[in-house]
Wavefront OBJ file of the C-alpha trace (Angstrom):
o trace
v 7.106 25.229 -14.710
v 4.659 22.472 -14.973
v 6.051 18.921 -14.148
v 5.444 16.160 -16.382
v 3.035 13.588 -14.907
v 4.643 10.179 -13.736
v 3.219 7.205 -14.892
v 4.923 4.152 -12.888
v 4.146 0.705 -14.039
v 4.276 -2.868 -12.556
v 7.924 -4.166 -13.065
v 9.464 -0.653 -13.015
v 12.041 0.175 -10.450
v 10.623 1.809 -7.393
v 11.994 5.476 -7.190
v 14.249 5.967 -4.385
v 13.577 8.695 -1.913
v 14.493 9.978 1.651
v 12.194 12.259 3.670
v 11.599 12.623 7.539
v 9.438 10.009 9.436
v 7.114 10.703 12.315
v 9.887 10.859 14.667
v 11.872 13.464 12.873
v 14.608 11.000 11.698
v 15.448 10.339 7.898
v 13.770 7.464 6.307
v 15.542 6.267 3.132
v 13.575 3.724 0.876
v 17.031 2.349 -0.061
v 17.590 1.013 3.216
v 14.782 -1.321 2.804
v 16.467 -3.368 0.015
v 16.093 -6.944 0.702
v 12.665 -6.704 2.178
v 9.264 -6.334 0.735
v 7.948 -2.870 1.125
v 4.041 -1.895 1.390
v 4.392 1.792 0.364
v 0.862 3.421 0.635
v -0.031 7.080 -0.075
v -2.732 8.420 1.774
v -4.257 12.286 1.692
v -4.468 13.382 5.118
v -3.894 12.527 9.023
v -6.759 12.467 11.234
v -9.489 12.104 8.631
v -11.977 9.000 8.695
v -10.885 7.025 5.572
v -7.139 7.648 6.270
v -7.809 6.487 10.035
v -9.397 3.546 8.696
v -6.793 2.554 6.301
v -3.961 3.276 8.782
v -5.979 1.178 11.632
v -6.028 -1.777 9.145
v -2.430 -1.775 8.284
v -1.807 -1.497 12.148
v -4.119 -4.488 12.608
v -2.548 -6.751 10.246
v 0.831 -5.500 11.083
v 2.152 -8.692 12.603
v 1.215 -10.673 9.669
v 2.966 -8.115 7.305
v 6.131 -8.575 9.602
v 5.752 -12.491 9.223
v 6.065 -11.861 5.593
v 9.007 -10.015 5.975
v 7.516 -6.883 4.723
v 7.881 -3.080 5.862
v 4.834 -0.971 5.986
v 5.398 2.829 5.188
v 2.617 5.220 4.995
v 3.341 8.604 3.007
v 1.186 11.858 3.215
v 1.856 15.488 2.492
v 1.325 16.183 6.205
v 4.008 17.590 8.443
v 6.231 15.417 11.039
v 4.387 16.864 13.969
v 1.121 15.814 12.503
v 2.321 12.205 11.712
v 3.670 11.930 15.173
v 0.387 12.940 16.763
v -1.677 10.541 14.223
v 0.830 7.685 14.932
v 0.484 8.017 18.687
v -3.292 8.591 18.710
v -3.739 5.472 16.464
v -0.828 3.380 17.916
v 0.596 2.808 14.712
v 3.631 0.520 14.746
v 5.138 1.589 11.283
v 6.860 4.345 9.559
v 4.840 7.447 8.510
v 7.008 9.525 6.188
v 6.162 13.447 5.971
v 6.193 14.810 2.355
v 5.000 18.492 2.856
v 6.666 19.533 -0.296
v 5.218 16.769 -2.312
v 8.429 15.737 -3.854
v 7.787 12.020 -2.992
v 3.999 11.880 -4.050
v 4.900 13.513 -7.592
v 7.818 10.939 -7.791
v 5.209 8.167 -7.471
v 2.753 10.085 -9.718
v -0.099 10.043 -6.749
v -0.347 13.867 -6.890
v -3.237 15.264 -9.088
v -6.739 16.195 -9.831
v -9.196 14.101 -7.814
v -12.986 14.440 -6.835
v -13.656 15.055 -2.973
v -17.400 15.836 -2.001
v -18.461 16.737 -5.480
v -15.257 19.065 -6.142
v -12.434 18.702 -8.382
v -9.200 19.660 -6.342
v -5.447 18.725 -6.414
v -4.189 16.312 -3.741
v -2.767 12.812 -2.936
v -4.430 9.897 -4.788
v -4.863 7.090 -2.152
v -2.567 4.313 -3.878
v -0.381 1.723 -2.639
v 2.732 0.271 -4.240
v 3.977 -3.272 -3.331
v 7.872 -3.538 -3.721
v 9.907 -6.591 -4.078
v 13.307 -7.123 -2.067
v 15.118 -6.121 -5.440
v 13.329 -2.447 -5.468
v 10.985 -3.482 -8.362
v 7.145 -2.563 -8.012
v 5.498 -5.769 -8.289
v 1.844 -4.585 -7.579
v 0.111 -1.078 -7.767
v -3.142 -0.233 -6.388
v -4.800 3.129 -7.397
v -7.680 5.059 -6.132
v -8.065 2.755 -3.224
v -11.080 2.319 -1.157
v -9.611 1.928 2.538
v -12.032 -0.814 4.107
v -10.446 -4.068 3.508
v -7.307 -2.656 1.556
v -4.877 -4.081 3.872
v -5.963 -7.595 3.729
v -6.140 -7.376 0.127
v -2.402 -6.226 -0.019
v -1.470 -8.980 2.361
v -3.072 -11.567 0.243
v -1.040 -10.440 -2.843
v 2.137 -10.296 -0.877
v 1.636 -13.788 0.108
v 0.879 -14.685 -3.248
v 3.889 -12.943 -4.640
v 6.331 -14.655 -2.084
v 5.130 -18.116 -2.467
v 4.897 -17.796 -6.244
v 1.449 -19.035 -6.470
v -1.203 -18.118 -9.405
v -3.803 -16.097 -8.398
v -6.953 -18.051 -7.154
v -9.570 -18.311 -9.730
v -13.268 -18.006 -9.080
v -14.720 -20.248 -6.403
v -16.501 -23.443 -7.916
v -20.145 -23.511 -7.996
v -22.058 -25.953 -5.733
v -22.750 -27.975 -8.831
v -19.156 -28.003 -9.957
v -17.999 -29.375 -6.456
v -20.532 -32.272 -6.862
v -19.232 -33.091 -10.143
v -15.688 -33.165 -9.073
v -16.607 -35.247 -5.855
v -18.558 -37.513 -7.943
v -15.790 -38.160 -10.675
v -13.146 -38.836 -8.171
v -15.579 -41.391 -6.411
v -15.878 -43.294 -9.712
v -12.329 -43.209 -10.385
v -11.651 -45.079 -6.941
l 1 2 3 4 5 6 7 8 9 10 11 12 13 14 15 16 17 18 19 20 21 22 23 24 25 26 27 28 29 30 31 32 33 34 35 36 37 38 39 40 41 42 43 44 45 46 47 48 49 50 51 52 53 54 55 56 57 58 59 60 61 62 63 64 65 66 67 68 69 70 71 72 73 74 75 76 77 78 79 80 81 82 83 84 85 86 87 88 89 90 91 92 93 94 95 96 97 98 99 100 101 102 103 104 105 106 107 108 109 110 111 112 113 114 115 116 117 118 119 120 121 122 123 124 125 126 127 128 129 130 131 132 133 134 135 136 137 138 139 140 141 142 143 144 145 146 147 148 149 150 151 152 153 154 155 156 157 158 159 160 161 162 163 164 165 166 167 168 169 170 171 172 173 174 175 176 177 178 179 180 181 182 183 184 185 186
């Protein structure tokens, strides 16, 4: 029986799930209500891109905590693999094991992708930023690991403060014009 593809959108309620974490305990997304959640999906423990992404989330972990956010990584690896990966990389956040692919399918991140020139099925690197009410506020699909954690943190801060996204930086001539205009008005 073929499963219909899931196409979650920003503003939708985040699908709740429960699955074992790297310590073998049951992680329930529902238990995170009242806090922001950075839910990131990655293909495989111990691989270069996934290690880079996990380490960037680790390096920004204190900043995510200051923003009252929980960081959760999900892959189809086993609990044992997650335990080794978390220990080796000193990851302070939750890694959820999804070997039966239930969670990746719920979030629509399991599907065809290109890897080393070949088309195969797997986890599509994606991140969901979920608000304290359980709504998906931002989705990143086909993520490139380098710099991604900083981008997520920036968006989290913007959403928490209600600020509008920053526009393009002014050019040097625009800066001079603004400075000159304000000097004239004084």
